[in-house]
N, C-alpha and C positions, 0 to 999 in steps of 0.2 A: 164264640169269639170273645177275646178279652180286650178291654180297652185300657191302654197304658198311657199315662202322662209322663213325658220325659222332660225334665227341666235341665236347661243348659246353665253354664256358669253366668250367663247374662240374665238369668231368670225367665228366659223365653220358655213357653210351653208349647209342645207339639203333641197332638194326640195321634196315636197310631193304633191300629187294630191288629192283633196277633191271634192266630189260631192256637198257637202253642208257645208257652214260655218255659225254657229249660233253664234250671238253676245248676250251674257248674259246667265248665268246658273241658273236663277231663275225658277219659275214654268213654265213659257211659254217656255223658252229655253230648260229646261229638257224635257218637253212634246214633243217639236218639235224633239229633239234628239231621244227619244223613237221611234217615227214613222219613222225617217230617217234610224235609225239602223235596225229596223224591215224590212224596204224596201231594206236592204243590200246596202245602200248608205254610202260611206266613209264620216264620219262626223267629223268636228272639232268644238269645242265649245270654244269661247273666253270669258273670264270673268276677270274683273279687281279687284273685291272685294274678290273673293274666291268661292269655290264650293257652289252653292245654291244662290249666289247673295245677294241682300239686304234682301230677305225673310229669309235667314238663320240667320240673325242678328236681326230679328223682334220678339218682345216678343209675340204679339198676332195679328193674322190675322183674320179679320172679312170679311163676305160677299164673302167667297171663295166657288165656286161651290162644292157641295157635303158635306160641313161642315157647316151646319146652325148654330151651336153653336160657330163657329170659332175654331181656333187652334193655337198652338205655331208655329212660323216660323220654328224652327229646326225640329219639328215633321213632318211638311209638306214636307220639303226637304228629311228627312229620308225615308218617304213613297214613294216619287218619285224615290229615289235611289233604293229602293227594287223592283221597277217594272222591270220585265224582268227575274228575277231569276227562276221563275217557267218554263218559256219558255226555258231557257237554260238547266235546269235540265231535262225537257221532251225530249229535243233534244239529250242530252248525253245518256239518257236511251234508246231512240229509236236506236241511232247509235251503241251503245254497245250491244244492245239486252239483257239488264239486268234491273231489276227493281231497284228503289232506295234502297240502302242497300245491293244490290246484287254484286257478283263478276263475272267477265267474266270467260268463260270455261277454258282459259289458266291460270287463277289465277293471271294475271298481274294487273288487274284494278278493284278496288272496288269503286262503286259509292255511295257516302253518301252525305246527306244534312248537311250543317253546317251553323248555324245562324251567320249572320254578322250584326254588328251594323249600317252599312251603313254610317259610319262617314267619308268616303273619296269620291273622285270623281271617284274611280276605280270600282264601282259596275256596273254590276254584276261581281263577281270574283270567282275564283276557287283556290283550294289548290292542287298542283300537286307535289307529292313527297317532301313535306315540302317547296315548293316554291310557293309564292303567285303570281298568275297571275291576272292582273286587266283588266277591260274593255273587258271581254270575251263575245262575242255575238254568237248566233247560227251559223253564217257563219264561225266562227273560230274553230268549234268543230272538223272537220275533221283533221285539222292540229294538234290539241292537242292529238287526239286519235292516230294518226300516230306517234307522238313523244313518247307517252307512250308505244306504242307497239314496238318501235325500241330498 
């Protein structure tokens, strides 16, 4: 585990422990983050340009695996951000014991799919009682469900 001190603009320091620190949020960094999160490793991504790295600013990417015709950089980054949403939805459905579109027996929780444009670094995300929760991974589902049921 790595210990990282993060200083805010007010010079406050908060110590956090990370299993993995990824430098760069381009396709390689995002792919690495997908697998570290799926392995339940606490992950920090560092990027100086912005979410998606240089690829997000590139008009046309050629020779990228799986896209023989090439594609727009922002399109590639949006596709990468979408990865994980099905896994999250399946985990919520399993834990709540309701299908997507269904409501729990106590009537407190309705599970619905909502399309997201994936335009931020917060994907996958959920909307809880009109509050947008970002970077929700399957390992965080139990805490979300407990909060909703309280």
